[in-house]
Rosetta silent file (secondary structure, phi, psi, omega in degrees, C-alpha in Angstrom):
SEQUENCE: MYRSLIILSLLSANPLFAQFPKLDAPRPIEAVDSVWIEDLTWLEVRDAMKAGKKTVIIPTGGIEQNGPYLVTGKHNVVLKATSEAIARKLGNALVAPIIAFVPEGEIDPPTVHMKYPGTISLTEETYQRLLIDISASFKQHGFEHIILIGDSGGNQTGLKAVTKKLNEKWAGEGKTRLHYIAGYYNYPDVAKWLKAQGIVEKDEGHHDDFAITAMMMTVDPNSVRMKQRIAADKFRINGIELAPAEKTIEWGKKIVDLRADATAKAIRKSIAGGKP
SCORE:     score description
SCORE:     0.000 S_00000001
   1 L     0.000  -46.780 -179.470   33.196   11.123  -21.864 S_00000001
   2 H   -62.473  -37.672  178.613   35.622    8.434  -20.673 S_00000001
   3 H   -61.845  -41.792  179.170   36.502   10.560  -17.667 S_00000001
   4 H   -63.133  -39.699  179.319   32.799   10.808  -16.741 S_00000001
   5 H   -65.849  -38.554  178.979   32.410    7.038  -17.026 S_00000001
   6 H   -64.829  -44.659  179.651   35.424    6.484  -14.784 S_00000001
   7 H   -62.311  -43.377  179.396   34.070    8.891  -12.170 S_00000001
   8 H   -62.693  -39.602  179.433   30.645    7.236  -12.312 S_00000001
   9 H   -64.191  -41.877  179.044   32.262    3.811  -11.914 S_00000001
  10 H   -65.568  -41.503  179.021   34.219    4.963   -8.870 S_00000001
  11 H   -64.288  -40.559 -178.346   31.123    6.497   -7.314 S_00000001
  12 H   -63.510  -30.001  179.949   29.099    3.346   -7.941 S_00000001
  13 H   -77.024  -14.782 -179.580   31.703    1.335   -6.061 S_00000001
  14 L   -82.866  125.532 -179.232   31.295    3.616   -3.059 S_00000001
  15 H   -60.173  -25.533  178.448   28.650    2.283   -0.619 S_00000001
  16 H   -66.651  -29.841 -178.683   27.539    5.861    0.065 S_00000001
  17 H   -62.686  -31.430 -178.955   26.483    6.210   -3.566 S_00000001
  18 H   -67.525  -15.057 -179.023   23.847    3.510   -3.007 S_00000001
  19 H   -80.208  -10.307  178.252   22.149    5.820   -0.524 S_00000001
  20 L   -75.423  119.440 -175.449   21.050    8.201   -3.277 S_00000001
  21 L   -75.012  164.625  174.498   17.361    7.409   -3.896 S_00000001
  22 L   -70.483  146.303 -175.950   15.661    7.077   -7.245 S_00000001
  23 L   -65.796  -22.160  179.583   14.204   10.320   -8.533 S_00000001
  24 L  -101.302   18.727  179.694   10.740    8.770   -8.766 S_00000001
  25 L   -60.322  139.156  179.744   10.800    7.357   -5.230 S_00000001
  26 L   -72.215  148.891  176.610    7.407    7.666   -3.499 S_00000001
  27 L   -80.718  121.314 -172.709    7.063   10.066   -0.587 S_00000001
  28 L   -81.872  -12.893 -178.690    6.491    7.873    2.500 S_00000001
  29 L  -134.893  165.861  179.950    4.910   10.548    4.710 S_00000001
  30 L   -66.188  142.233  178.525    2.550   13.499    4.377 S_00000001
  31 L   -74.899  150.378  176.120    4.106   16.734    3.132 S_00000001
  32 L   -87.058  160.327  179.437    4.322   19.767    5.419 S_00000001
  33 L   -93.929   88.144  178.211    2.711   23.083    4.548 S_00000001
  34 L  -142.745  149.077  176.172    5.725   25.331    3.923 S_00000001
  35 L  -101.997   -5.154 -176.242    6.861   27.521    1.024 S_00000001
  36 E   -87.094  117.539 -177.482   10.516   27.550    2.176 S_00000001
  37 H   -57.969  -39.107 -178.254   12.684   25.178    0.166 S_00000001
  38 H   -68.226  -16.379  178.503   15.186   24.771    3.009 S_00000001
  39 H   -98.377    3.543 -179.820   12.359   23.547    5.254 S_00000001
  40 L  -109.573  153.298  169.623   11.171   20.932    2.746 S_00000001
  41 L   -77.991  164.548  179.687   12.546   17.513    1.879 S_00000001
  42 H   -63.612  -30.368  177.985   13.639   16.988   -1.716 S_00000001
  43 H   -67.114  -38.789  179.019   10.538   14.802   -2.170 S_00000001
  44 H   -68.432  -37.694  175.601    8.306   17.629   -0.973 S_00000001
  45 H   -64.527  -47.316  179.627    9.985   20.061   -3.372 S_00000001
  46 H   -56.791  -47.182 -176.343    9.620   17.606   -6.238 S_00000001
  47 H   -72.574  -31.944  174.978    5.938   16.995   -5.535 S_00000001
  48 H   -63.950  -39.968  178.090    5.213   20.695   -5.023 S_00000001
  49 H   -66.643  -40.232  178.010    6.693   21.338   -8.465 S_00000001
  50 H   -62.568  -30.515 -179.628    4.623   18.530   -9.960 S_00000001
  51 L   -82.544   -0.195  175.116    1.568   20.192   -8.434 S_00000001
  52 L   114.941   -1.595 -179.878    2.399   23.426  -10.291 S_00000001
  53 L   -84.844   79.492 -178.381    4.778   25.322   -8.015 S_00000001
  54 L  -111.095   18.723  171.744    7.362   26.147  -10.669 S_00000001
  55 E  -109.350  134.415  178.324    8.012   29.720   -9.552 S_00000001
  56 E  -128.161  134.110  178.935   10.811   30.309   -7.047 S_00000001
  57 E   -98.698  127.185  174.357   11.541   33.528   -5.187 S_00000001
  58 E  -107.466  104.809 -178.788   15.175   34.361   -4.389 S_00000001
  59 E   -90.531  139.229  176.955   15.194   36.991   -1.604 S_00000001
  60 E  -121.109  130.962 -176.143   18.333   39.028   -0.899 S_00000001
  61 L  -117.203 -107.679  179.424   18.884   40.805    2.397 S_00000001
  62 L   154.408  161.063  174.466   22.149   41.750    4.074 S_00000001
  63 E  -123.107  109.317 -171.784   24.233   41.912    7.234 S_00000001
  64 L  -154.630  169.525  176.258   24.865   45.533    8.140 S_00000001
  65 L   -72.049  137.251 -178.741   24.674   48.158   10.876 S_00000001
  66 L  -135.898   43.455  177.833   21.091   49.171   11.596 S_00000001
  67 L    80.445 -171.747 -172.271   21.339   51.639   14.422 S_00000001
  68 L   -81.739   -8.914 -172.118   21.382   50.936   18.166 S_00000001
  69 L  -117.963  -27.725 -173.538   18.295   48.722   18.394 S_00000001
  70 L   -98.100  142.053 -179.557   17.961   46.498   15.322 S_00000001
  71 L   -65.443  157.533 -178.195   20.009   43.361   14.658 S_00000001
  72 L   -62.439  -24.527  179.563   22.516   43.330   11.786 S_00000001
  73 L   -89.325   27.313 -177.213   20.292   40.860    9.928 S_00000001
  74 H   -43.803  -54.383 -175.824   17.422   43.382    9.768 S_00000001
  75 H   -64.608  -32.804  178.855   16.687   42.863    6.068 S_00000001
  76 H   -69.712  -36.394  176.864   16.798   39.080    6.435 S_00000001
  77 H   -64.999  -45.304  178.304   14.274   39.234    9.271 S_00000001
  78 H   -58.520  -43.265 -177.392   11.947   41.405    7.165 S_00000001
  79 H   -65.712  -25.630  175.593   12.265   38.967    4.260 S_00000001
  80 H   -61.348  -34.749  179.262   11.145   36.067    6.451 S_00000001
  81 H   -82.503  -50.946 -173.134    7.787   37.810    6.669 S_00000001
  82 H   -70.297  -39.965 -177.117    7.466   39.352    3.210 S_00000001
  83 H   -62.854  -44.424  178.802    8.815   36.436    1.147 S_00000001
  84 H   -64.011  -43.222 -179.411    6.386   33.955    2.656 S_00000001
  85 H   -60.997  -40.782  178.927    3.481   36.386    2.260 S_00000001
  86 H   -63.624  -47.477 -179.171    4.344   36.916   -1.420 S_00000001
  87 H   -61.482  -41.112  179.272    4.601   33.190   -2.093 S_00000001
  88 H   -64.417  -39.530  179.314    1.288   32.513   -0.357 S_00000001
  89 H   -67.668  -38.027  178.456   -0.438   35.218   -2.394 S_00000001
  90 H   -67.848  -41.243  177.260    0.961   33.830   -5.644 S_00000001
  91 L    83.721  -14.964 -177.954   -0.115   30.324   -4.705 S_00000001
  92 L  -128.796   28.266 -173.861    2.316   28.637   -7.084 S_00000001
  93 E  -126.720  148.951  169.082    5.669   29.694   -5.642 S_00000001
  94 E  -113.034  167.384 -178.022    8.366   28.394   -3.325 S_00000001
  95 E  -123.187  128.432  176.418   11.019   30.495   -1.602 S_00000001
  96 L   -73.297  161.561  172.947   14.767   29.926   -1.740 S_00000001
  97 L   -55.907  140.210 -179.776   16.926   30.424    1.354 S_00000001
  98 L   -63.076  130.004  174.774   17.457   34.139    1.939 S_00000001
  99 E   -79.580  107.604 -172.881   20.773   35.352    0.535 S_00000001
 100 L   -84.560  -17.564 -174.082   22.148   37.055    3.618 S_00000001
 101 L  -111.150  123.262 -175.107   25.387   38.341    2.120 S_00000001
 102 E  -143.398  170.771  175.615   25.341   41.245   -0.345 S_00000001
 103 L   -62.254  126.443 -179.525   27.489   44.280   -1.237 S_00000001
 104 L  -126.604    8.534 -176.979   27.641   46.577    1.811 S_00000001
 105 L   129.809  166.864  176.314   30.617   48.756    0.858 S_00000001
 106 L   -66.296  143.804 -176.770   34.307   48.376    0.106 S_00000001
 107 L   -84.113  -44.105 -177.534   36.079   46.085    2.545 S_00000001
 108 L  -145.044  108.692    0.181   39.572   47.607    2.584 S_00000001
 109 L   -73.820  150.733 -174.426   39.586   50.493    3.099 S_00000001
 110 L   -71.591  140.206  174.749   36.077   50.212    4.527 S_00000001
 111 L  -132.134  166.621  177.566   33.268   52.340    3.170 S_00000001
 112 H    50.227 -126.088 -175.721   29.519   52.699    3.860 S_00000001
 113 H   -71.218  -21.586 -178.549   28.338   49.974    6.287 S_00000001
 114 H   -65.664   -8.989  175.417   31.714   48.247    6.339 S_00000001
 115 H   -71.899  -14.342 -173.187   32.930   50.951    8.712 S_00000001
 116 L  -110.946  134.093 -178.572   30.845   49.286   11.422 S_00000001
 117 L   -62.445  142.920 -178.575   31.681   45.965   13.142 S_00000001
 118 L   102.445  -23.205  179.747   29.394   43.059   12.346 S_00000001
 119 L   -71.030  141.830  173.818   28.829   44.041    8.719 S_00000001
 120 E  -123.363  125.526 -177.503   29.661   41.451    6.054 S_00000001
 121 E  -120.059  150.746  172.380   30.199   42.668    2.505 S_00000001
 122 L  -117.032  153.148  168.953   30.653   40.995   -0.868 S_00000001
 123 L   -70.774  157.720  178.294   32.163   42.408   -4.003 S_00000001
 124 H   -59.316  -37.073  179.551   29.638   43.013   -6.751 S_00000001
 125 H   -63.241  -46.132  179.595   31.304   40.219   -8.749 S_00000001
 126 H   -64.040  -43.373  179.801   30.940   37.685   -5.934 S_00000001
 127 H   -59.198  -48.665 -179.574   27.331   38.715   -5.294 S_00000001
 128 H   -66.412  -37.197  179.111   26.368   38.330   -8.941 S_00000001
 129 H   -63.609  -38.307  177.819   28.213   35.013   -9.215 S_00000001
 130 H   -62.844  -46.349  178.740   26.229   33.750   -6.215 S_00000001
 131 H   -61.831  -40.111 -178.879   22.952   34.808   -7.832 S_00000001
 132 H   -64.123  -46.334 -177.544   23.960   33.191  -11.126 S_00000001
 133 H   -68.824  -38.702  177.886   24.827   29.824   -9.569 S_00000001
 134 H   -65.835  -43.730  178.918   21.708   29.711   -7.412 S_00000001
 135 H   -63.009  -40.982  179.455   19.517   30.624  -10.386 S_00000001
 136 H   -63.701  -35.187  177.508   21.233   28.011  -12.547 S_00000001
 137 H   -62.012  -44.420 -179.774   20.520   25.382   -9.887 S_00000001
 138 H   -69.532  -35.225  175.279   16.811   26.162  -10.000 S_00000001
 139 H   -61.422  -43.591 -178.763   16.819   26.158  -13.806 S_00000001
 140 H   -58.343  -33.145 -176.712   18.425   22.725  -13.759 S_00000001
 141 L   -92.203    0.263  171.471   15.586   21.374  -11.646 S_00000001
 142 L   102.396    9.239  174.701   12.831   22.749  -13.849 S_00000001
 143 L   -69.012  137.116 -174.650   11.665   25.976  -12.255 S_00000001
 144 L   -96.249  -28.412 -179.605   10.176   28.171  -14.978 S_00000001
 145 E  -130.135  118.983  179.695   10.102   31.562  -13.251 S_00000001
 146 E  -109.221  117.087 -173.893   12.904   32.756  -10.975 S_00000001
 147 E  -101.950  123.036  179.159   11.973   35.891   -9.042 S_00000001
 148 E  -107.080  123.413  176.625   14.738   38.144   -7.708 S_00000001
 149 E  -131.752  150.014  179.035   13.906   40.627   -4.944 S_00000001
 150 E  -133.954  133.419 -177.026   16.121   42.750   -2.712 S_00000001
 151 L   -92.840    1.481 -178.377   15.214   44.387    0.590 S_00000001
 152 L  -132.391  151.397 -175.616   18.181   46.772    0.536 S_00000001
 153 H   -61.576  -36.817 -177.773   19.301   49.471   -1.902 S_00000001
 154 H   -70.178  -10.706 -178.468   22.736   47.968   -2.532 S_00000001
 155 H   -82.817  -22.448 -163.947   21.186   44.733   -3.793 S_00000001
 156 H   -68.511  -41.737 -177.484   19.338   46.192   -6.757 S_00000001
 157 H   -58.757  -46.353 -179.621   22.124   46.721   -9.322 S_00000001
 158 H   -66.497  -38.615  178.784   23.257   43.103   -9.151 S_00000001
 159 H   -61.825  -44.761 -179.447   19.726   41.733   -9.306 S_00000001
 160 H   -65.570  -43.234 -177.666   18.993   43.742  -12.437 S_00000001
 161 H   -65.810  -43.373 -178.933   22.304   42.817  -14.089 S_00000001
 162 H   -67.223  -38.926  177.378   21.974   39.088  -13.414 S_00000001
 163 H   -58.486  -47.523  179.761   18.393   39.030  -14.698 S_00000001
 164 H   -63.785  -45.912 -176.750   19.491   40.604  -17.988 S_00000001
 165 H   -62.105  -47.748 -176.387   22.584   38.414  -18.286 S_00000001
 166 H   -75.721  -35.113  176.817   20.854   35.089  -17.676 S_00000001
 167 H   -63.457  -36.393  176.384   17.752   35.850  -19.729 S_00000001
 168 H   -69.961  -42.540 -178.781   20.016   36.588  -22.680 S_00000001
 169 H   -66.795  -38.812 -174.465   22.145   33.496  -22.050 S_00000001
 170 L   -92.349    1.699  179.214   19.178   31.163  -21.592 S_00000001
 171 L   -56.246  125.913  179.640   17.083   32.473  -24.490 S_00000001
 172 L    84.281    2.301 -178.205   15.950   29.453  -26.490 S_00000001
 173 L  -103.066   21.259 -178.812   17.069   26.967  -23.813 S_00000001
 174 L   125.157 -160.260 -172.823   13.646   26.158  -22.429 S_00000001
 175 L   -91.399  -14.465 -171.877   11.014   27.883  -20.319 S_00000001
 176 L   -65.981  130.694  179.556   13.131   29.286  -17.485 S_00000001
 177 E  -140.901  140.072  176.566   13.059   33.067  -17.192 S_00000001
 178 E   -92.869  150.883  178.471   14.312   35.473  -14.527 S_00000001
 179 E  -136.242  112.309  172.819   12.290   38.404  -13.225 S_00000001
 180 E   -87.528  118.460 -175.726   13.872   41.262  -11.299 S_00000001
 181 L  -102.575   88.368 -179.310   11.041   42.853   -9.318 S_00000001
 182 H   -62.076  -30.054 -176.760   12.165   46.399   -8.606 S_00000001
 183 H   -66.094  -14.653  176.855    8.747   47.169   -7.127 S_00000001
 184 H   -64.717  -37.475 -177.540    9.458   45.020   -4.080 S_00000001
 185 L   -81.424   73.478 -167.938   11.876   47.683   -2.806 S_00000001
 186 L  -116.988   37.736 -177.480    9.015   50.070   -2.141 S_00000001
 187 H   -59.522  -37.099  175.739    9.838   51.718    1.177 S_00000001
 188 H   -60.071  -37.376  177.919    8.899   55.250   -0.023 S_00000001
 189 H   -66.234  -37.424  178.405    5.431   53.921   -0.905 S_00000001
 190 H   -64.626  -44.402  179.671    5.155   52.343    2.543 S_00000001
 191 H   -61.861  -39.803  179.180    6.113   55.631    4.225 S_00000001
 192 H   -65.392  -40.797  179.435    3.539   57.478    2.132 S_00000001
 193 H   -65.661  -42.741  179.460    0.863   54.921    3.067 S_00000001
 194 H   -63.538  -39.300  178.936    1.718   55.158    6.770 S_00000001
 195 H   -61.982  -38.369  178.081    1.546   58.947    6.623 S_00000001
 196 H   -67.202  -22.702  177.928   -1.941   58.663    5.144 S_00000001
 197 L   -88.486    0.895  178.889   -2.830   56.469    8.141 S_00000001
 198 L    95.783    5.088  178.631   -1.701   59.205   10.531 S_00000001
 199 L   -97.809  101.901 -177.424    1.741   57.813   11.345 S_00000001
 200 L  -113.317  122.728 -175.723    4.158   60.682   10.766 S_00000001
 201 L  -101.352  152.510  171.384    7.801   60.154   11.723 S_00000001
 202 L  -115.281  112.308 -173.767   10.595   62.544   12.643 S_00000001
 203 L   -59.306  119.280 -179.699   13.902   61.069   11.475 S_00000001
 204 L   -91.707    1.650  177.687   16.156   60.553   14.495 S_00000001
 205 L    89.144    5.513  176.161   19.165   59.710   12.353 S_00000001
 206 L   -90.043  157.565  175.015   19.131   55.957   12.961 S_00000001
 207 L   -84.406   67.639 -164.883   19.168   53.404   10.158 S_00000001
 208 L  -166.299  152.514  172.563   15.724   52.424   11.378 S_00000001
 209 L  -159.593  177.389 -175.641   12.055   53.406   11.101 S_00000001
 210 H   -64.167  -44.004 -177.098    8.573   52.404   12.215 S_00000001
 211 H   -61.193  -47.156  179.523    7.773   50.223    9.192 S_00000001
 212 H   -59.935  -49.872 -177.966   10.969   48.195    9.481 S_00000001
 213 H   -60.631  -43.875 -178.905   10.574   47.750   13.227 S_00000001
 214 H   -63.530  -42.928  178.588    6.913   46.743   12.950 S_00000001
 215 H   -64.393  -42.004  179.382    7.624   44.142   10.255 S_00000001
 216 H   -62.928  -35.569 -179.352   10.517   42.689   12.252 S_00000001
 217 H   -67.721  -23.772  175.872    8.315   42.401   15.327 S_00000001
 218 H   -68.947  -21.279 -179.606    5.913   40.135   13.422 S_00000001
 219 H   -97.157  -50.115 -176.146    8.820   37.690   13.135 S_00000001
 220 L  -160.989  103.951  179.286   10.766   38.178   16.375 S_00000001
 221 H   -57.385  -25.770  178.760   10.366   41.064   18.870 S_00000001
 222 H   -66.316  -23.816 -178.673   13.841   40.265   20.205 S_00000001
 223 H   -70.386  -13.466  174.834   15.296   41.357   16.864 S_00000001
 224 H  -112.214   11.000  178.644   14.348   44.947   17.760 S_00000001
 225 L    55.314   51.432 -176.046   15.426   44.495   21.410 S_00000001
 226 H   -59.324  -52.583 -175.701   11.905   45.038   22.724 S_00000001
 227 H   -61.121  -43.893 -177.780   12.500   43.980   26.354 S_00000001
 228 H   -66.444  -36.719 -179.835   15.725   45.960   26.689 S_00000001
 229 H   -72.130  -36.306  176.386   14.163   49.092   25.201 S_00000001
 230 H   -63.260  -43.422 -179.582   11.143   48.872   27.468 S_00000001
 231 H   -63.376  -31.996 -178.242   13.480   48.563   30.472 S_00000001
 232 L   -95.326    6.167 -177.131   15.440   51.625   29.295 S_00000001
 233 L    56.611   45.581  179.354   12.293   53.614   28.403 S_00000001
 234 L  -129.971   27.044 -177.061   13.341   53.681   24.729 S_00000001
 235 L   -85.537   67.291  178.171   10.574   51.621   23.141 S_00000001
 236 E  -158.732  161.565  176.457    9.863   54.126   20.379 S_00000001
 237 E  -146.524  133.388  178.482   11.328   55.137   17.039 S_00000001
 238 L    51.486   36.320  177.837   11.268   58.446   15.188 S_00000001
 239 L    84.338    2.216 -179.211    8.767   59.808   17.670 S_00000001
 240 E  -105.288  122.360  177.267    6.357   56.861   17.326 S_00000001
 241 E   -68.313  138.058 -179.562    5.577   54.814   20.449 S_00000001
 242 L   -99.731  -10.736  175.798    5.932   51.060   19.910 S_00000001
 243 L   -92.800  143.603   -1.098    3.927   50.037   22.975 S_00000001
 244 L   -74.256  146.962 -176.090    1.715   48.195   23.212 S_00000001
 245 H   -57.808  -37.146 -177.963    3.685   45.637   21.228 S_00000001
 246 H   -59.443  -37.572 -179.621    0.523   43.922   20.003 S_00000001
 247 H   -68.743  -42.127  178.241   -0.567   47.104   18.238 S_00000001
 248 H   -64.706  -39.086  178.160    2.802   47.547   16.525 S_00000001
 249 H   -63.158  -39.383  176.725    2.758   43.906   15.429 S_00000001
 250 H   -62.462  -40.373  174.514   -0.686   44.441   13.884 S_00000001
 251 H   -62.042  -41.016  179.306    0.744   47.396   11.970 S_00000001
 252 H   -59.823  -41.897  178.987    3.623   45.173   10.899 S_00000001
 253 H   -63.895  -38.943  178.386    1.239   42.581    9.508 S_00000001
 254 H   -65.259  -39.892 -179.726   -0.596   45.278    7.550 S_00000001
 255 H   -68.189  -42.944  176.479    2.687   46.579    6.100 S_00000001
 256 H   -58.260  -44.510 -179.575    3.819   43.065    5.147 S_00000001
 257 H   -64.491  -40.252  177.558    0.472   42.497    3.442 S_00000001
 258 H   -60.320  -47.353 -179.463    0.725   45.825    1.618 S_00000001
 259 H   -67.906  -39.598 -179.715    4.194   45.000    0.293 S_00000001
 260 H   -65.544  -40.424  177.811    3.241   41.427   -0.580 S_00000001
 261 H   -60.032  -48.547 -178.188    0.183   42.577   -2.540 S_00000001
 262 H   -64.074  -39.991 -178.213    2.213   45.061   -4.565 S_00000001
 263 H   -71.509  -42.678  178.772    4.998   42.563   -5.216 S_00000001
 264 H   -61.014  -38.992  177.753    2.689   39.698   -6.191 S_00000001
 265 H   -63.245  -43.076  179.460    0.963   42.039   -8.641 S_00000001
 266 H   -66.434  -36.643  178.627    4.324   43.040  -10.150 S_00000001
 267 H   -65.534  -46.771  179.652    5.394   39.396  -10.428 S_00000001
 268 H   -60.244  -40.214  179.799    2.196   38.395  -12.227 S_00000001
 269 H   -64.986  -42.012  179.892    2.652   41.319  -14.626 S_00000001
 270 H   -65.647  -43.531 -179.915    6.254   40.357  -15.354 S_00000001
 271 H   -64.331  -35.439  179.422    5.371   36.701  -15.926 S_00000001
 272 L   -73.032   -8.773  177.010    2.559   37.763  -18.252 S_00000001
 273 L   112.930   -4.150  178.551    5.099   39.647  -20.332 S_00000001
 274 L   -88.747  177.976  178.165    4.820   43.181  -19.025 S_00000001
 275 L   -85.751  133.815 -179.344    7.449   45.205  -17.244 S_00000001
 276 L   -69.017    0.000    0.000    7.549   44.707  -13.450 S_00000001
């Protein structure tokens, strides 16, 4: 206790400490319409929570090899589209910054994606510790439902483990509860839906497919190297033509909406007490 008082006294003597505003300070300007916490001021986050946005989505992506055309941040690009769509459908959710670093294989000696330059991998322990600290931060600020989703297969084990660990640890400590939404990682369902729409792919052996490419194009066509592929007459994937780009982007929007609908439904079910 005395140590805390000493630290507080030292901080108070620092002129920088005076720059920390009061927690009930009024917001001097109109709030922007965004669900991304990193794009909001602390006042906008506070007021959004006061207005009922006490659910936060923590998206996890990855930096890995994704074939010859897609950027290493493929999953993070996809999550920019899907995470926002999910939050908008829920209506009472904000989105945390995308966790870009996840387990991608052993580092030394390298395995799985770590064999390829550009990949960044974490140990499972580091990944889970990151999830735990981020979740604890949101609990501290009063978020009641913390939603964990992963756009890559290697993310799922840690998400599930951390959800179990923290829900057990925080039982009886208030309203905060974690929800691991396994249903977000629903690529087989997307492929089945696309096949029903007449889009049938022939796997070319790349870590890439039509659904991924279409979703990424809704965010940034450069992330799939559209111009370069058109110039090289390679603007297609798994036998599916990607031109005209506008048509592929429309497909991407439909796929994002499909995934967001399914995920929002699973989140509501989990919050209501059912299994996601």
